[in-house]
C-alpha positions in Angstrom: -48.3 80.5 -111.0 -46.0 78.1 -109.2 -45.9 80.2 -106.0 -49.7 80.4 -106.1 -50.0 76.6 -106.4 -47.5 75.9 -103.6 -48.6 78.7 -101.2 -50.8 76.4 -99.0 -52.2 72.9 -98.6 -55.0 73.3 -101.1 -55.2 70.5 -103.7 -54.3 71.2 -107.3 -57.2 72.3 -109.5 -58.9 69.7 -111.5 -58.2 71.6 -114.8 -54.5 71.9 -114.3 -52.5 72.1 -117.6 -51.0 68.8 -118.8 -48.1 68.5 -121.2 -49.2 66.6 -124.3 -46.4 64.0 -123.7 -48.2 62.9 -120.5 -51.7 62.5 -121.9 -52.5 58.8 -121.8 -54.1 57.4 -125.0 -53.8 53.7 -124.3 -57.0 51.8 -123.6 -55.4 48.6 -122.2 -52.5 47.7 -120.0 -51.6 46.1 -116.7 -52.6 48.3 -113.8 -50.4 46.4 -111.3 -47.3 46.9 -113.5 -48.1 50.6 -114.0 -48.7 51.0 -110.3 -45.3 49.4 -109.5 -43.6 51.7 -111.9 -45.4 54.7 -110.3 -44.3 53.7 -106.8 -40.8 53.2 -108.0 -40.7 56.7 -109.5 -42.1 58.2 -106.3 -39.5 56.5 -104.2 -36.8 58.1 -106.3 -38.0 61.5 -104.9 -36.7 60.4 -101.4 -33.2 60.8 -102.7 -33.8 63.7 -105.2 -30.6 65.7 -105.2 -30.7 68.1 -108.1 -30.2 71.6 -106.7 -32.1 73.0 -109.6 -34.7 71.6 -112.0 -36.4 73.1 -115.1 -40.1 72.2 -115.4 -41.7 72.3 -118.8 -44.3 74.8 -117.6 -43.0 76.4 -114.4 -39.4 76.9 -115.4 -36.6 76.7 -112.9 -37.5 75.1 -109.6 -35.7 74.5 -106.3 -35.4 71.0 -104.7 -38.1 72.0 -102.2 -40.5 73.2 -104.9 -40.0 70.0 -106.8 -40.9 68.0 -103.6 -44.0 70.1 -102.9 -45.2 69.9 -106.5 -44.6 66.1 -106.6 -46.7 65.8 -103.4 -49.5 67.9 -104.8 -49.4 66.1 -108.1 -49.7 62.6 -106.5 -52.4 63.9 -104.2 -54.3 65.2 -107.3 -54.3 61.9 -109.0 -55.2 59.9 -105.9 -58.2 62.3 -105.5 -59.0 61.8 -109.2 -59.4 58.1 -108.7 -60.9 58.3 -105.1 -57.8 56.6 -103.6 
């Protein structure tokens, strides 16, 4: 499944599986604070140095696969909110 997702520049499907721990149930909050946290998390990928990572759904991934998936995931959410 990972290879199929990363094979080209096509965006992630809208119905991609989400881990229950990532499902947002809050109805309030400070968007600017959350945006700053998200940007900080993204910036950490610039120095990502784990040679191997285990994803909850895809299993073991290379550094390159992690980068590609992070890009597609961010793109997915920006499209979701028309950003």
